[in-house]
C-alpha positions as a Markdown table, in Angstrom:
| # | Residue | x | y | z |
|---|---|---|---|---|
| 1 | Met | -109.8 | 72.8 | -37.7 |
| 2 | Arg | -113.4 | 73.8 | -37.8 |
| 3 | Ile | -113.9 | 75.6 | -41.1 |
| 4 | Ala | -117.0 | 77.5 | -42.3 |
| 5 | Val | -117.4 | 78.1 | -46.0 |
| 6 | Phe | -119.4 | 81.2 | -46.6 |
| 7 | Gly | -120.9 | 80.9 | -50.1 |
| 8 | Thr | -121.1 | 77.5 | -51.6 |
| 9 | Gly | -120.7 | 78.3 | -55.3 |
| 10 | Ala | -118.0 | 77.4 | -57.8 |
| 11 | Val | -115.2 | 78.3 | -55.5 |
| 12 | Gly | -116.5 | 77.6 | -52.1 |
| 13 | Gly | -118.1 | 74.4 | -53.3 |
| 14 | Tyr | -114.9 | 73.0 | -54.8 |
| 15 | Phe | -112.4 | 74.0 | -52.1 |
| 16 | Gly | -114.7 | 73.4 | -49.2 |
| 17 | Gly | -115.7 | 70.1 | -50.7 |
| 18 | Arg | -112.1 | 69.0 | -51.0 |
| 19 | Leu | -111.5 | 69.9 | -47.3 |
| 20 | Ala | -114.6 | 68.0 | -46.2 |
| 21 | Gln | -113.7 | 65.0 | -48.4 |
| 22 | Ala | -110.3 | 64.8 | -46.6 |
| 23 | Gly | -112.1 | 64.7 | -43.3 |
| 24 | Ala | -111.9 | 68.3 | -42.2 |
| 25 | Asp | -114.8 | 69.6 | -40.0 |
| 26 | Val | -116.5 | 71.9 | -42.6 |
| 27 | Val | -119.8 | 73.6 | -42.5 |
| 28 | Phe | -121.3 | 75.3 | -45.6 |
| 29 | Ile | -123.2 | 78.5 | -45.2 |
| 30 | Ala | -125.7 | 78.6 | -48.1 |
| 31 | Arg | -129.3 | 79.6 | -48.8 |
| 32 | Gly | -132.2 | 78.9 | -51.1 |
| 33 | Glu | -132.0 | 76.0 | -53.6 |
| 34 | Thr | -128.3 | 75.5 | -52.8 |
| 35 | Leu | -129.0 | 74.9 | -49.1 |
| 36 | Arg | -131.9 | 72.5 | -50.0 |
| 37 | Ala | -129.7 | 70.5 | -52.4 |
| 38 | Leu | -126.8 | 70.2 | -49.8 |
| 39 | Arg | -129.2 | 69.0 | -47.2 |
| 40 | Glu | -131.0 | 66.5 | -49.4 |
| 41 | Gly | -128.2 | 65.1 | -51.6 |
| 42 | Gly | -125.0 | 66.5 | -50.3 |
| 43 | Leu | -122.4 | 68.4 | -52.3 |
| 44 | Arg | -121.4 | 66.9 | -55.7 |
| 45 | Val | -118.1 | 67.9 | -57.4 |
| 46 | Asp | -117.1 | 66.8 | -60.8 |
| 47 | Ser | -113.4 | 67.3 | -61.2 |
| 48 | Leu | -110.5 | 66.7 | -63.6 |
| 49 | Asn | -108.8 | 65.4 | -60.4 |
| 50 | Gly | -111.5 | 63.0 | -59.6 |
| 51 | Asp | -115.2 | 63.3 | -58.9 |
| 52 | Phe | -116.6 | 63.0 | -55.4 |
| 53 | Val | -119.7 | 63.6 | -53.3 |
| 54 | Val | -119.8 | 65.0 | -49.7 |
| 55 | Arg | -122.7 | 63.3 | -48.1 |
| 56 | Pro | -124.0 | 64.3 | -45.6 |
| 57 | Ala | -122.9 | 67.9 | -46.0 |
| 58 | Gln | -123.1 | 70.1 | -42.9 |
| 59 | Ala | -125.1 | 73.1 | -44.2 |
| 60 | Thr | -127.1 | 76.0 | -42.8 |
| 61 | Asp | -128.3 | 79.5 | -43.7 |
| 62 | Asp | -128.0 | 80.7 | -40.1 |
| 63 | Pro | -124.4 | 81.4 | -39.0 |
| 64 | Ser | -125.5 | 81.8 | -35.4 |
| 65 | Glu | -126.4 | 78.1 | -35.4 |
| 66 | Val | -122.7 | 77.4 | -36.0 |
| 67 | Gly | -121.0 | 79.8 | -33.6 |
| 68 | Ala | -117.3 | 80.6 | -33.7 |
| 69 | Val | -115.1 | 78.6 | -36.0 |
| 70 | Asp | -111.3 | 78.5 | -36.5 |
| 71 | Ala | -111.4 | 79.8 | -40.1 |
| 72 | Val | -114.0 | 81.2 | -42.5 |
| 73 | Leu | -113.4 | 80.8 | -46.2 |
| 74 | Val | -115.3 | 83.5 | -48.1 |
| 75 | Gly | -116.6 | 82.2 | -51.5 |
| 76 | Val | -119.3 | 84.8 | -52.4 |
| 77 | Lys | -119.0 | 87.1 | -55.4 |
| 78 | Ala | -116.9 | 90.1 | -54.9 |
| 79 | Trp | -119.8 | 92.5 | -54.8 |
| 80 | Gln | -121.4 | 90.5 | -52.0 |
| 81 | Val | -118.5 | 90.8 | -49.6 |
| 82 | Pro | -119.7 | 93.8 | -47.6 |
| 83 | Glu | -123.0 | 92.1 | -46.9 |
| 84 | Ala | -121.4 | 88.8 | -46.2 |
| 85 | Ala | -119.0 | 90.4 | -43.7 |
| 86 | Glu | -121.9 | 91.6 | -41.6 |
| 87 | Ala | -123.7 | 88.2 | -41.8 |
| 88 | Met | -120.6 | 86.2 | -40.8 |
| 89 | Arg | -120.2 | 88.0 | -37.5 |
| 90 | Pro | -121.5 | 85.0 | -35.4 |
| 91 | Leu | -118.8 | 82.8 | -36.9 |
| 92 | Val | -116.0 | 85.1 | -35.7 |
| 93 | Gly | -114.6 | 84.5 | -32.3 |
| 94 | Pro | -111.5 | 85.9 | -30.7 |
| 95 | Glu | -109.2 | 83.4 | -32.5 |
| 96 | Thr | -111.1 | 83.2 | -35.8 |
| 97 | Phe | -109.5 | 84.3 | -39.1 |
| 98 | Val | -111.2 | 85.0 | -42.4 |
| 99 | Val | -109.7 | 84.3 | -45.8 |
| 100 | Pro | -111.3 | 85.8 | -48.9 |
| 101 | Phe | -111.0 | 84.0 | -52.3 |
| 102 | Gln | -112.7 | 86.7 | -54.3 |
| 103 | Asn | -111.6 | 88.0 | -57.7 |
| 104 | Gly | -110.2 | 91.5 | -57.1 |
| 105 | Val | -108.0 | 93.2 | -54.5 |
| 106 | Glu | -110.5 | 95.0 | -52.2 |
| 107 | Ala | -112.1 | 92.2 | -50.2 |
| 108 | Pro | -109.5 | 92.1 | -47.3 |
| 109 | Asp | -110.0 | 95.7 | -46.6 |
| 110 | Gln | -113.8 | 95.4 | -46.8 |
| 111 | Leu | -113.8 | 92.5 | -44.4 |
| 112 | Ala | -111.3 | 94.2 | -42.0 |
| 113 | Gly | -113.6 | 97.2 | -41.9 |
| 114 | Val | -116.4 | 95.1 | -40.4 |
| 115 | Leu | -114.6 | 92.3 | -38.5 |
| 116 | Gly | -111.3 | 94.0 | -37.6 |
| 117 | Val | -107.9 | 93.7 | -39.4 |
| 118 | Asp | -106.6 | 91.1 | -36.9 |
| 119 | His | -109.2 | 88.6 | -38.1 |
| 120 | Val | -108.4 | 88.9 | -41.8 |
| 121 | Leu | -105.8 | 87.4 | -44.1 |
| 122 | Gly | -105.2 | 88.2 | -47.8 |
| 123 | Gly | -106.1 | 85.4 | -50.1 |
| 124 | Leu | -106.7 | 84.2 | -53.7 |
| 125 | Cys | -107.5 | 81.1 | -55.6 |
| 126 | Arg | -107.0 | 79.8 | -59.2 |
| 127 | Ile | -109.4 | 77.4 | -60.7 |
| 128 | Val | -111.8 | 77.1 | -63.7 |
| 129 | Ser | -115.0 | 75.9 | -62.2 |
| 130 | Gln | -118.7 | 76.6 | -62.4 |
| 131 | Val | -122.0 | 75.7 | -60.8 |
| 132 | Val | -123.9 | 73.1 | -62.9 |
| 133 | Glu | -126.9 | 73.3 | -60.6 |
| 134 | Pro | -127.4 | 74.0 | -56.9 |
| 135 | Gly | -125.2 | 71.7 | -54.9 |
| 136 | His | -123.3 | 70.5 | -58.0 |
| 137 | Val | -119.9 | 72.1 | -59.0 |
| 138 | Arg | -117.7 | 71.2 | -62.0 |
| 139 | His | -114.0 | 71.8 | -62.0 |
| 140 | Ala | -113.1 | 72.2 | -65.7 |
| 141 | Gly | -109.6 | 73.6 | -65.9 |
| 142 | Leu | -106.4 | 74.6 | -64.2 |
| 143 | Asp | -104.8 | 72.9 | -61.3 |
| 144 | Pro | -106.7 | 74.1 | -58.2 |
| 145 | Tyr | -104.5 | 76.5 | -56.2 |
| 146 | Val | -105.0 | 78.7 | -53.1 |
| 147 | Ala | -102.7 | 81.2 | -51.5 |
| 148 | Phe | -103.1 | 83.2 | -48.4 |
| 149 | Gly | -101.1 | 85.1 | -45.8 |
| 150 | Glu | -101.1 | 87.8 | -43.2 |
| 151 | Leu | -101.7 | 91.3 | -44.6 |
| 152 | Asp | -98.4 | 92.5 | -43.0 |
| 153 | Asn | -96.6 | 89.5 | -44.5 |
| 154 | Arg | -95.4 | 88.1 | -41.1 |
| 155 | Thr | -95.3 | 84.4 | -40.7 |
| 156 | Ser | -98.2 | 82.9 | -38.7 |
| 157 | Glu | -99.1 | 79.6 | -37.2 |
| 158 | Arg | -102.7 | 80.0 | -38.3 |
| 159 | Ala | -101.8 | 80.4 | -42.0 |
| 160 | Glu | -99.6 | 77.3 | -41.7 |
| 161 | Arg | -102.4 | 75.3 | -40.2 |
| 162 | Leu | -104.7 | 76.1 | -43.0 |
| 163 | Gly | -102.0 | 75.3 | -45.5 |
| 164 | Glu | -101.6 | 71.9 | -43.9 |
| 165 | Ala | -105.4 | 71.3 | -44.1 |
| 166 | Phe | -105.4 | 72.1 | -47.8 |
| 167 | Ala | -102.3 | 69.9 | -48.4 |
| 168 | Gln | -104.1 | 67.0 | -46.7 |
| 169 | Ala | -107.0 | 67.6 | -49.1 |
| 170 | Gly | -104.7 | 67.4 | -52.1 |
| 171 | Val | -105.0 | 71.1 | -53.0 |
| 172 | Thr | -101.9 | 73.1 | -53.8 |
| 173 | Ala | -101.6 | 75.8 | -51.1 |
| 174 | Glu | -99.0 | 78.5 | -50.7 |
| 175 | Val | -98.2 | 81.2 | -48.2 |
| 176 | Pro | -96.5 | 83.8 | -50.5 |
| 177 | Ala | -93.8 | 86.2 | -49.4 |
| 178 | Asp | -96.0 | 89.1 | -50.1 |
| 179 | Val | -99.7 | 88.3 | -50.2 |
| 180 | Arg | -100.8 | 91.6 | -51.7 |
| 181 | Val | -98.4 | 91.1 | -54.7 |
| 182 | Ala | -99.9 | 87.7 | -55.2 |
| 183 | Met | -103.4 | 89.1 | -55.1 |
| 184 | Trp | -102.5 | 91.8 | -57.6 |
| 185 | Glu | -101.0 | 89.2 | -60.0 |
| 186 | Lys | -104.2 | 87.3 | -59.8 |
| 187 | Phe | -106.1 | 90.6 | -60.4 |
| 188 | Leu | -103.9 | 91.3 | -63.4 |
| 189 | Phe | -105.1 | 88.0 | -64.9 |
| 190 | Ile | -108.7 | 87.9 | -63.9 |
| 191 | Ala | -109.7 | 91.6 | -64.6 |
| 192 | Ser | -108.0 | 91.5 | -68.1 |
| 193 | Phe | -109.2 | 88.0 | -69.1 |
| 194 | Ser | -112.8 | 88.6 | -67.7 |
| 195 | Gly | -113.1 | 92.0 | -69.3 |
| 196 | Val | -111.8 | 91.2 | -72.7 |
| 197 | Gly | -113.8 | 88.0 | -72.7 |
| 198 | Ala | -117.0 | 89.7 | -71.7 |
| 199 | Val | -116.8 | 92.6 | -74.2 |
| 200 | Thr | -115.9 | 90.3 | -77.1 |
| 201 | Arg | -118.0 | 87.3 | -76.0 |
| 202 | Ala | -115.0 | 85.1 | -77.0 |
| 203 | Pro | -113.5 | 82.1 | -75.1 |
| 204 | Ala | -109.8 | 81.7 | -74.2 |
| 205 | Gly | -108.9 | 79.9 | -77.4 |
| 206 | Val | -110.0 | 82.8 | -79.6 |
| 207 | Leu | -108.7 | 85.5 | -77.3 |
| 208 | Arg | -105.1 | 84.1 | -77.3 |
| 209 | Glu | -105.0 | 83.2 | -81.0 |
| 210 | Leu | -106.4 | 86.3 | -82.6 |
| 211 | Pro | -103.6 | 88.9 | -82.7 |
| 212 | Glu | -106.0 | 91.8 | -82.0 |
| 213 | Thr | -107.5 | 90.3 | -78.9 |
| 214 | Arg | -104.1 | 89.0 | -77.7 |
| 215 | Gln | -102.7 | 92.5 | -77.9 |
| 216 | Met | -105.8 | 93.8 | -76.1 |
| 217 | Leu | -105.2 | 91.3 | -73.2 |
| 218 | Glu | -101.6 | 92.4 | -72.9 |
| 219 | Gln | -102.5 | 96.1 | -73.0 |
| 220 | Ala | -105.1 | 95.5 | -70.2 |
| 221 | Met | -102.5 | 93.7 | -68.1 |
| 222 | Arg | -100.0 | 96.6 | -68.5 |
| 223 | Glu | -102.6 | 99.0 | -67.2 |
| 224 | Val | -103.1 | 96.8 | -64.1 |
| 225 | Leu | -99.3 | 96.6 | -63.6 |
| 226 | Ala | -99.0 | 100.4 | -63.8 |
| 227 | Val | -101.8 | 100.9 | -61.3 |
| 228 | Ala | -100.2 | 98.4 | -58.9 |
| 229 | His | -96.9 | 100.2 | -59.1 |
| 230 | Ala | -98.5 | 103.6 | -58.5 |
| 231 | Arg | -100.2 | 102.2 | -55.4 |
| 232 | Gly | -96.9 | 100.9 | -54.0 |
| 233 | Val | -97.4 | 97.2 | -54.9 |
| 234 | Ala | -94.2 | 95.6 | -56.1 |
| 235 | Leu | -95.8 | 93.6 | -58.9 |
| 236 | Pro | -93.0 | 92.3 | -61.1 |
| 237 | Glu | -92.9 | 93.0 | -64.8 |
| 238 | Glu | -92.7 | 89.3 | -65.6 |
| 239 | Ser | -96.2 | 88.9 | -64.2 |
| 240 | Ile | -97.5 | 89.7 | -67.7 |
| 241 | Ala | -95.5 | 86.9 | -69.4 |
| 242 | Arg | -96.5 | 84.5 | -66.7 |
| 243 | Thr | -100.2 | 85.5 | -67.0 |
| 244 | Met | -100.2 | 85.1 | -70.8 |
| 245 | Ala | -98.6 | 81.7 | -70.4 |
| 246 | Leu | -101.4 | 80.8 | -68.0 |
| 247 | Ile | -104.0 | 81.9 | -70.5 |
| 248 | Asp | -102.3 | 79.8 | -73.2 |
| 249 | Arg | -102.8 | 76.7 | -70.9 |
| 250 | Leu | -106.5 | 77.3 | -70.4 |
| 251 | Pro | -109.0 | 75.0 | -72.1 |
| 252 | Pro | -109.9 | 76.6 | -75.6 |
| 253 | Gly | -113.5 | 77.0 | -74.5 |
| 254 | Gly | -112.6 | 78.5 | -71.1 |
| 255 | Thr | -114.3 | 81.6 | -69.9 |
| 256 | Ala | -114.3 | 83.6 | -66.6 |
| 257 | Ser | -117.2 | 83.7 | -64.3 |
| 258 | Met | -117.7 | 87.4 | -64.9 |
| 259 | Gln | -118.0 | 86.8 | -68.6 |
| 260 | Arg | -120.5 | 84.0 | -68.1 |
| 261 | Asp | -122.6 | 86.3 | -65.8 |
| 262 | Val | -122.5 | 89.2 | -68.3 |
| 263 | Met | -123.5 | 86.9 | -71.2 |
| 264 | Ala | -126.3 | 85.4 | -69.1 |
| 265 | Gly | -127.7 | 88.8 | -68.1 |
| 266 | Arg | -126.8 | 88.2 | -64.4 |
| 267 | Pro | -125.3 | 90.7 | -62.0 |
| 268 | Ser | -121.5 | 90.4 | -62.3 |
| 269 | Glu | -118.2 | 91.4 | -60.7 |
| 270 | Leu | -117.7 | 94.3 | -63.3 |
| 271 | Glu | -117.4 | 96.9 | -60.5 |
| 272 | Ser | -114.8 | 94.8 | -58.6 |
| 273 | Gln | -112.7 | 94.0 | -61.6 |
| 274 | Asn | -112.6 | 96.4 | -64.6 |
| 275 | Gly | -114.4 | 99.1 | -62.6 |
| 276 | Ala | -111.9 | 98.7 | -59.8 |
| 277 | Val | -109.0 | 99.1 | -62.2 |
| 278 | Val | -110.5 | 102.3 | -63.5 |
| 279 | Arg | -111.3 | 103.7 | -60.0 |
| 280 | Leu | -108.0 | 102.8 | -58.5 |
| 281 | Gly | -106.2 | 104.1 | -61.5 |
| 282 | Gln | -108.0 | 107.4 | -61.2 |
| 283 | Glu | -107.1 | 107.7 | -57.5 |
| 284 | Ala | -103.4 | 107.1 | -58.4 |
| 285 | Gly | -103.3 | 109.3 | -61.5 |
| 286 | Val | -102.8 | 106.4 | -63.9 |
| 287 | Ala | -104.6 | 106.2 | -67.3 |
| 288 | Thr | -106.4 | 102.9 | -68.0 |
| 289 | Pro | -108.0 | 103.3 | -71.5 |
| 290 | Val | -108.5 | 99.6 | -72.2 |
| 291 | His | -110.2 | 98.9 | -68.9 |
| 292 | Thr | -112.2 | 102.2 | -69.2 |
| 293 | Phe | -113.5 | 101.1 | -72.6 |
| 294 | Ile | -114.5 | 97.7 | -71.2 |
| 295 | Tyr | -116.1 | 99.1 | -68.1 |
| 296 | His | -118.1 | 101.7 | -70.1 |
| 297 | Ser | -119.1 | 99.2 | -72.7 |
| 298 | Leu | -120.5 | 96.7 | -70.1 |
| 299 | Lys | -122.0 | 99.1 | -67.6 |
| 300 | Pro | -125.4 | 99.4 | -69.4 |
| 301 | Met | -125.8 | 95.6 | -69.3 |
| 302 | Glu | -124.7 | 95.5 | -65.7 |
| 303 | Leu | -127.3 | 98.1 | -64.7 |
| 304 | Gln | -129.9 | 96.2 | -66.6 |
| 305 | Ala | -129.0 | 93.0 | -64.9 |
| 306 | Arg | -129.2 | 94.6 | -61.4 |
| 307 | Ser | -132.5 | 96.3 | -62.1 |
| 308 | Gly | -134.2 | 93.2 | -63.5 |
| 309 | Lys | -135.8 | 95.4 | -66.2 |
| 310 | Pro | -135.5 | 95.1 | -70.0 |
| 311 | Cys | -133.6 | 97.8 | -71.9 |
| 312 | Glu | -135.8 | 100.6 | -73.1 |
| 313 | Gly | -135.1 | 102.1 | -76.5 |
């Protein structure tokens, strides 16, 4: 398979790097300092499962130089998906399929609105990773995992082929029975963990040990569960227990990318995570008081980060 990785950050860098390391034909779509680093030194990945370097790394900032590929893995931030969908048009031929690995549940519909629903799968990933510097990614927690599937949940040869490519790369890959349920279970985790972490500035070890923040996590998860049910997504009740068990296995110092972005004063995925819970809850008539508190508390910092201007008192 010829695979394009659109966005070579903590997610695209790790999973695209593993595929390239295993011999897959991977081209990285990147820009700026990341593109320069990939071209000059390759892609470096430090991992709990073994460090490696992809050198040389195929990399460009011009998708039209690449042309149509078999699959596009979307690794940009959730708020960048609409712009990325337009930019990746040259990569999408008649048989190309696109797999989003964003936090949140709205990326497949955003991609389908630009590229056509027949070209889009649902997808998600689980990994604790971060960019150390351009072209250098560190995997610091969780067993890397990807899941993807057709949005109507039919079996497909293209999803199976991608699963085989990941298996050859040593990455756990799954085609779930209902990909939207799988995406919402990830959403239940990431929106709650990111939001509570960002508003308290505390890592996983503190959030799960302090009774007050543990309760806050569970309440936030119950709100996501209620919104999912109101929107016709059959997210099981046991998702909360599974998610809390996942948080209990995280490194004590573990944080989510949204939390790190908020704390560093960078634009974050607030709108696609806690903001999405609030918005989708309002559309479905479901109250979301914990996520509303988180969203309203962080919104001033998000606006400041996006404006690039200091707060004025």
